C-alpha positions as CSV (number, residue, x, y, z in Angstrom):
1,M,74.9,112.9,123.5
2,S,74.9,111.6,127.1
3,R,78.2,112.8,128.7
4,W,79.6,109.5,129.3
5,V,79.3,106.4,127.0
6,V,79.7,102.8,128.0
7,G,80.3,100.2,124.9
8,L,79.2,97.2,125.4
9,T,79.7,93.9,123.3
10,G,80.4,90.4,123.1
11,G,80.4,87.8,120.5
12,I,76.9,86.2,119.6
13,G,75.5,83.9,122.9
14,S,78.2,85.6,125.5
15,G,74.8,87.1,127.3
16,K,74.9,90.6,125.7
17,S,71.4,91.0,127.1
18,A,71.6,89.3,130.2
19,V,74.4,92.1,131.3
20,S,71.9,95.0,129.5
21,D,68.9,94.0,131.0
22,R,70.9,94.3,134.6
23,F,72.4,97.8,134.0
24,V,68.6,98.8,133.2
25,K,67.5,97.8,136.6
26,L,70.6,100.2,137.8
27,G,68.4,102.7,135.8
28,I,71.1,103.1,132.8
29,K,69.7,104.4,129.7
30,I,70.7,101.2,126.7
31,V,71.4,102.0,123.5
32,D,70.3,98.8,121.3
33,A,71.7,98.5,118.0
34,D,69.9,95.1,117.3
35,I,66.4,97.2,118.4
36,A,67.9,99.6,115.7
37,S,68.4,97.4,113.5
38,R,64.9,96.2,114.1
39,V,63.2,99.7,113.7
40,V,64.7,101.0,110.4
41,V,63.8,97.6,108.6
42,E,59.9,98.2,109.9
43,P,57.4,98.0,107.2
44,G,56.9,101.3,105.5
45,K,60.3,102.2,105.8
46,P,62.5,102.6,102.6
47,A,64.9,99.7,104.0
48,L,62.4,97.3,103.9
49,A,61.5,97.6,100.3
50,Q,64.9,98.0,99.0
51,I,65.3,94.5,100.7
52,A,62.7,92.8,99.1
53,E,63.4,94.1,95.7
54,H,67.0,93.3,95.7
55,F,66.7,89.4,97.6
56,G,62.9,89.1,96.5
57,S,59.5,89.3,98.3
58,Q,60.5,85.5,99.7
59,L,62.5,87.5,102.7
60,L,58.5,88.9,104.0
61,T,56.4,87.8,106.2
62,K,53.2,87.4,105.5
63,E,52.2,90.0,107.9
64,G,55.1,92.3,105.5
65,E,57.4,92.2,107.6
66,L,61.0,90.8,107.2
67,D,61.9,87.5,108.0
68,R,65.4,87.7,109.4
69,A,65.9,84.0,109.5
70,Q,65.6,83.9,106.4
71,L,68.0,87.1,105.7
72,R,70.5,85.6,108.5
73,K,70.7,82.5,106.0
74,K,71.0,84.3,102.8
75,V,73.6,86.7,104.2
76,F,75.9,84.5,106.0
77,A,76.5,82.1,102.7
78,D,77.9,85.0,100.6
79,K,80.0,87.4,102.0
80,S,78.9,90.3,99.1
81,Q,75.0,90.0,100.1
82,R,75.9,90.6,103.7
83,R,78.5,93.6,102.5
84,W,75.5,94.7,100.3
85,L,72.7,94.8,103.3
86,E,75.6,96.3,105.9
87,Q,76.1,99.4,103.5
88,L,72.3,99.7,103.2
89,L,71.4,99.8,107.1
90,H,74.7,100.9,108.7
91,P,74.0,104.6,107.8
92,L,70.9,103.7,108.9
93,I,71.5,102.2,112.4
94,N,73.9,104.9,113.1
95,E,71.8,107.7,112.7
96,Y,69.5,106.3,114.6
97,L,71.9,104.8,117.5
98,R,73.0,109.1,117.3
99,A,70.2,110.3,117.9
100,E,69.3,107.7,121.3
101,L,72.3,108.5,122.3
102,A,71.6,112.1,122.4
103,S,68.3,111.8,124.4
104,A,70.4,109.8,127.1
105,E,69.2,111.4,130.5
106,S,71.4,108.8,132.9
107,A,74.1,109.7,134.4
108,Y,76.0,107.7,131.8
109,A,75.0,105.5,128.5
110,I,75.4,102.2,127.1
111,L,75.3,101.6,123.4
112,A,75.2,97.5,123.3
113,H,76.2,96.5,119.4
114,P,77.6,93.3,118.6
115,L,79.8,94.7,116.4
116,L,80.9,97.3,118.2
117,I,84.8,96.8,117.1
118,E,84.3,95.7,113.8
119,T,81.9,98.8,112.9
120,G,84.1,101.3,114.7
121,R,81.9,102.5,116.7
122,N,83.9,101.8,119.9
123,R,85.6,105.2,118.6
124,I,82.8,107.0,120.3
125,C,82.4,105.2,123.9
126,D,84.7,106.7,126.7
127,R,85.2,103.0,127.5
128,V,84.7,99.7,126.0
129,L,82.9,96.6,128.4
130,V,82.9,93.2,126.8
131,V,80.8,90.0,127.5
132,D,83.7,87.1,127.0
133,V,82.7,83.6,127.1
134,P,84.8,80.4,125.7
135,E,83.6,80.0,121.9
136,E,82.4,76.1,122.6
137,L,79.9,78.3,125.0
138,Q,78.5,80.6,122.8
139,L,78.4,77.8,120.1
140,S,76.1,75.5,121.9
141,R,74.0,78.4,123.5
142,T,73.5,79.5,120.6
143,M,72.2,76.7,118.9
144,Q,70.1,75.6,121.5
145,R,69.0,79.6,121.8
146,D,68.2,80.1,117.9
147,A,67.6,76.4,116.6
148,N,70.1,77.1,114.8
149,T,73.1,74.5,113.1
150,E,76.4,74.7,114.3
151,E,77.5,75.4,110.9
152,Q,75.2,78.5,110.8
153,V,76.4,79.7,114.2
154,R,80.0,79.5,112.8
155,A,79.4,81.1,110.1
156,I,78.1,84.2,112.3
157,M,80.9,84.0,114.5
158,A,83.4,83.9,111.6
159,A,81.8,87.3,110.4
160,Q,82.3,88.7,113.8
161,A,85.3,89.9,115.4
162,S,87.3,87.2,116.9
163,R,87.5,86.7,120.8
164,E,91.1,88.0,120.8
165,D,90.4,91.1,119.5
166,R,87.8,91.8,121.4
167,L,89.4,91.4,124.4
168,A,92.3,93.4,123.2
169,A,89.3,96.0,122.8
170,A,88.0,96.1,126.2
171,D,89.1,98.2,129.0
172,D,86.8,96.1,131.3
173,I,85.2,92.4,130.9
174,I,82.9,90.4,132.3
175,T,83.4,86.5,131.7
176,N,80.3,85.5,132.1
177,D,80.8,81.3,132.5
178,Q,79.4,81.1,135.9
179,D,75.8,81.8,137.8
180,L,73.3,85.0,137.8
181,S,74.9,86.1,141.1
182,H,78.2,86.6,139.4
183,L,76.8,88.6,136.5
184,D,74.5,90.7,139.4
185,A,77.6,91.2,141.4
186,E,79.9,92.1,138.2
187,V,77.3,94.8,136.7
188,A,76.6,96.3,140.1
189,R,80.9,96.5,141.0
190,L,81.4,98.0,137.2
191,H,78.1,100.3,137.8
192,K,79.9,102.2,140.7
193,I,83.4,102.4,138.9
194,Y,81.3,104.0,135.7
195,L,79.3,106.6,137.7
196,A,82.4,107.6,139.2
197,L,84.2,107.9,136.1
198,A,81.2,109.8,134.4
199,N,81.0,112.0,137.4
200,D,84.4,112.7,137.2
201,A,84.2,113.3,133.6
202,S,81.2,115.5,134.5
203,A,82.7,117.7,136.7
204,R,86.1,118.9,134.5
205,Q,83.9,119.9,131.5
206,A,81.7,121.9,134.3
207,Q,85.3,123.7,134.6
């Protein structure tokens, strides 16, 4: 595993991807749980066949891919179905994340995970960075981005850790309610801190 890992999380619509993109430009390896969740259900993967068997073939597109929007509606309308899906996918996602972190060659790696706190993956991180926005901004951004109803977005938000719980778990916080220049400055500031901490950790290991 990379010598030092930062866990990056935030509620839906907070701007985690915008923060990740800026760390990528600084040469940092991003291991993204959202990408992992897509990889493990690609056509031909056993998990996709199990999902189709459980929920019905109508959850597959004409191309044989997972209709993620339809699946999201089903699992966020029924907690028991969401738990079934999580029990299937979380071990597969965790295996993918471990392998990707192990291959990281940058000074430190970032584990970007919308459910970092909820899944306990923050425990494998040396530091936790939370991207925070007011809940009403989360709501409006997500409705606009995904063309979801307010009810759908609130159901997703309710399934995530509360804003208070995320902030309580944070070592660092980016408040993403300003312009992109503010985001650039915040990422640059934290990058310097993380480089120093990672270098310190590496030096201690070498002793």
